[in-house]
VEXFITI-176942 format. One record per residue (C-alpha): residue number from 0; residue in three letters; x, z, y. Coordinates in nm, 2 decimals, padded with zeros to 4 digits. Layout:
R   k   r   east     up  north
R NUM ala      X      Z      Y
...
END
This chain:
R   k   r   east     up  north
R   0 met  00.00  00.00  00.00
R   1 leu  00.12 -00.08  00.35
R   2 lys  00.17  00.24  00.55
R   3 asn  00.17  00.06  00.89
R   4 pro -00.19 -00.04  00.97
R   5 leu -00.07 -00.31  01.22
R   6 leu  00.16 -00.47  00.97
R   7 lys -00.12 -00.46  00.71
R   8 thr -00.37 -00.62  00.94
R   9 ala -00.12 -00.89  01.05
R  10 thr -00.03 -00.97  00.69
R  11 gln -00.40 -01.00  00.59
R  12 val -00.47 -01.24  00.88
R  13 ala -00.17 -01.45  00.80
R  14 leu -00.28 -01.49  00.43
R  15 leu -00.63 -01.58  00.54
R  16 ser -00.49 -01.84  00.77
R  17 leu -00.37 -02.04  00.47
R  18 gly -00.73 -02.08  00.37
R  19 gly -00.84 -02.23  00.70
R  20 leu -00.77 -02.03  01.01
R  21 thr -00.65 -02.23  01.31
R  22 phe -00.29 -02.25  01.42
R  23 ser -00.37 -02.07  01.74
R  24 ser -00.49 -01.77  01.54
R  25 leu -00.15 -01.73  01.38
R  26 ile  00.01 -01.75  01.73
R  27 leu -00.21 -01.45  01.83
R  28 leu -00.03 -01.25  01.56
R  29 gln  00.28 -01.26  01.77
R  30 gly  00.09 -01.12  02.06
R  31 cys  00.08 -01.43  02.28
R  32 ala -00.24 -01.62  02.31
R  33 pro -00.21 -02.00  02.38
R  34 leu -00.18 -02.08  02.75
R  35 ile -00.41 -02.36  02.87
R  36 val -00.21 -02.60  03.09
R  37 gly -00.40 -02.90  03.22
R  38 gly -00.62 -02.90  02.92
R  39 val -00.34 -02.88  02.67
R  40 thr -00.24 -02.55  02.51
R  41 ala  00.12 -02.42  02.53
R  42 thr  00.10 -02.38  02.15
R  43 ser  00.04 -02.75  02.12
R  44 ile  00.34 -02.83  02.34
R  45 ala  00.55 -02.59  02.14
R  46 val  00.46 -02.77  01.81
R  47 ala  00.51 -03.11  01.97
R  48 thr  00.87 -03.02  02.06
R  49 asp  00.95 -02.85  01.73
R  50 arg  01.14 -03.07  01.48
R  51 arg  00.97 -02.89  01.19
R  52 thr  00.63 -03.02  01.07
R  53 thr  00.33 -02.82  01.17
R  54 gly  00.29 -02.71  00.81
R  55 thr  00.64 -02.58  00.80
R  56 val  00.59 -02.39  01.12
R  57 leu  00.29 -02.22  00.97
R  58 asp  00.46 -02.15  00.64
R  59 asp  00.76 -01.99  00.82
R  60 lys  00.53 -01.76  01.02
R  61 ala  00.34 -01.66  00.70
R  62 met  00.67 -01.62  00.51
R  63 glu  00.80 -01.36  00.76
R  64 leu  00.49 -01.15  00.72
R  65 lys  00.50 -01.18  00.34
R  66 ala  00.86 -01.08  00.35
R  67 leu  00.79 -00.76  00.55
R  68 asn  00.50 -00.69  00.32
R  69 ala  00.72 -00.72  00.01
R  70 leu  00.99 -00.49  00.16
R  71 asn  00.73 -00.24  00.28
R  72 lys  00.61 -00.20 -00.08
R  73 gln  00.96 -00.07 -00.18
R  74 ala  00.88  00.28 -00.05
R  75 asp  01.23  00.44 -00.08
R  76 leu  01.41  00.13  00.04
R  77 trp  01.18  00.10  00.34
R  78 arg  01.20  00.47  00.43
R  79 his  01.58  00.49  00.42
R  80 ser  01.67  00.15  00.56
R  81 his  01.64 -00.05  00.88
R  82 leu  01.53 -00.40  00.79
R  83 ser  01.45 -00.72  00.99
R  84 val  01.36 -01.06  00.86
R  85 ala  01.34 -01.41  01.02
R  86 ala  01.22 -01.74  00.86
R  87 tyr  01.30 -02.09  00.97
R  88 asn  01.26 -02.41  00.78
R  89 ser  01.19 -02.22  00.46
R  90 arg  01.52 -02.02  00.50
R  91 ile  01.49 -01.64  00.51
R  92 leu  01.74 -01.42  00.69
R  93 leu  01.75 -01.05  00.60
R  94 val  01.96 -00.82  00.83
R  95 gly  01.99 -00.45  00.88
R  96 gln  02.14 -00.14  00.72
R  97 thr  02.07  00.02  00.38
R  98 pro  02.24  00.32  00.22
R  99 asn  02.37  00.17 -00.10
R 100 pro  02.43 -00.16 -00.28
R 101 asp  02.13 -00.09 -00.52
R 102 tyr  01.89 -00.09 -00.22
R 103 lys  02.05 -00.42 -00.10
R 104 arg  01.99 -00.58 -00.43
R 105 gln  01.64 -00.44 -00.45
R 106 ala  01.56 -00.59 -00.11
R 107 glu  01.68 -00.93 -00.22
R 108 glu  01.48 -00.91 -00.54
R 109 ala  01.16 -00.81 -00.35
R 110 leu  01.20 -01.11 -00.11
R 111 met  01.25 -01.36 -00.39
R 112 thr  00.90 -01.27 -00.53
R 113 ile  00.72 -01.43 -00.23
R 114 gly  00.81 -01.78 -00.34
R 115 arg  00.88 -02.11 -00.15
R 116 ile  01.21 -01.98 -00.01
R 117 arg  01.47 -02.25  00.01
R 118 his  01.76 -02.02  00.08
R 119 leu  01.79 -01.64  00.12
R 120 his  02.06 -01.51  00.35
R 121 asn  02.10 -01.14  00.26
R 122 glu  02.31 -01.00  00.55
R 123 leu  02.23 -00.64  00.49
R 124 thr  02.52 -00.40  00.55
R 125 ile  02.57 -00.07  00.36
R 126 gly  02.54  00.22  00.60
R 127 lys  02.31  00.44  00.81
R 128 pro  02.04  00.26  01.01
R 129 leu  02.12  00.18  01.37
R 130 ser  02.01  00.42  01.65
R 131 leu  01.73  00.33  01.88
R 132 met  01.98  00.28  02.16
R 133 asp  02.17  00.03  01.94
R 134 arg  01.85 -00.16  01.86
R 135 ser  01.77 -00.18  02.22
R 136 arg  02.11 -00.32  02.29
R 137 asp  02.06 -00.59  02.02
R 138 ser  01.72 -00.68  02.18
R 139 trp  01.89 -00.72  02.52
R 140 ile  02.15 -00.95  02.37
R 141 thr  01.88 -01.16  02.20
R 142 thr  01.70 -01.19  02.53
R 143 gln  02.01 -01.30  02.71
R 144 val  02.10 -01.55  02.44
R 145 lys  01.75 -01.70  02.45
R 146 thr  01.75 -01.72  02.82
R 147 ser  02.08 -01.90  02.83
R 148 leu  01.98 -02.14  02.56
R 149 ile  01.66 -02.23  02.76
R 150 ala  01.87 -02.29  03.07
R 151 glu  02.08 -02.55  02.89
R 152 lys  01.91 -02.88  02.98
R 153 asn  02.07 -03.07  02.70
R 154 leu  01.95 -02.83  02.43
R 155 arg  01.60 -02.81  02.28
R 156 ser  01.59 -02.44  02.26
R 157 arg  01.26 -02.43  02.07
R 158 asn  01.45 -02.56  01.77
R 159 ile  01.66 -02.24  01.76
R 160 lys  01.57 -01.90  01.64
R 161 val  01.78 -01.60  01.75
R 162 leu  01.82 -01.26  01.58
R 163 thr  02.07 -01.00  01.68
R 164 glu  02.18 -00.71  01.46
R 165 asn  02.46 -00.47  01.54
R 166 asn  02.61 -00.70  01.81
R 167 ile  02.61 -01.00  01.56
R 168 val  02.40 -01.30  01.67
R 169 tyr  02.24 -01.51  01.40
R 170 leu  02.12 -01.86  01.50
R 171 met  01.88 -02.05  01.28
R 172 gly  01.75 -02.39  01.36
R 173 leu  01.73 -02.77  01.30
R 174 leu  02.00 -02.91  01.53
R 175 thr  02.24 -03.20  01.56
R 176 pro  02.62 -03.13  01.54
R 177 glu  02.65 -03.15  01.91
R 178 glu  02.36 -02.91  01.97
R 179 glu  02.50 -02.67  01.71
R 180 ala  02.83 -02.65  01.90
R 181 thr  02.66 -02.60  02.23
R 182 ala  02.43 -02.32  02.10
R 183 val  02.72 -02.13  01.93
R 184 asp  02.93 -02.16  02.25
R 185 ile  02.65 -02.03  02.47
R 186 ala  02.58 -01.73  02.24
R 187 ser  02.94 -01.64  02.19
R 188 his  02.99 -01.60  02.57
R 189 ile  02.70 -01.35  02.61
R 190 arg  02.83 -01.00  02.70
R 191 gly  02.83 -00.77  02.40
R 192 val  02.83 -01.04  02.13
R 193 glu  03.09 -00.97  01.87
R 194 lys  03.02 -01.25  01.63
R 195 val  02.79 -01.56  01.60
R 196 val  02.66 -01.66  01.26
R 197 lys  02.51 -02.01  01.24
R 198 leu  02.25 -02.08  00.97
R 199 phe  02.15 -02.43  01.08
R 200 asp  01.99 -02.73  00.91
R 201 arg  02.12 -03.06  01.02
R 202 ala  01.90 -03.29  01.23
R 203 thr  01.95 -03.64  01.36
R 204 ala  01.94 -03.72  01.73
R 205 asp  01.59 -03.77  01.87
END
C-alpha cells in the first residue's frame, strides 16, 4: 500500500490515463495546467517541439509514476533511502542514497517489474540520505541548468531532462552530437556542479 496519499492518487490517475484520459490530464499531475495561448495550449506546443512521439511522452510520464509506486512498495528500502527517478525515451534513471548494496539491488529489481524499460541506469550510491539543505542545493542547481539551457538559442531545451543529485547533474534527452556537446558544456559551468553525466539518445538534425 502507498503511504503517501498524493503519490497514490497521482499513480492511479496515470494508470487510468492509459485507458483513455487526455494528454492534458497527465500534465495536470505535474501541477501545471495547460496554458491557452492564442487558441493553442502550451501543452500542444511542448509536444510539437519534442522529438519523442506523443505516445512515448505519455509512456515516460506514466513510467516515472509506476517506478515511484514500485519503490514505495519496498517499505524498508523506501524508509531508509532517498530515491529519485526520471524517465526519458523509455530509459529510467535512479539516483539517491541507500544504506547498503542489498537495498540498491532491491531497488533495481523493483523497477524492472514495471516493464517497457529500454535501459535502467542505477546510479544509487551507498550511504546516508542527503540532508534537506543538500537537496535544496541540488534543486537550485537543476533550476540554474534548465534556465541556462533555455537561454541557448541553438538548443532545443525541451528535448533535455535535467536531474541533480549530490552536485552531480544528469542529462537525458534526444540530441544531435553538437547539441550534446553544448548541453554538457553549459551544465558543467554552472556553479556548484561537480560532474555532468550524459545519458542521451542520438537524434538527427531537424
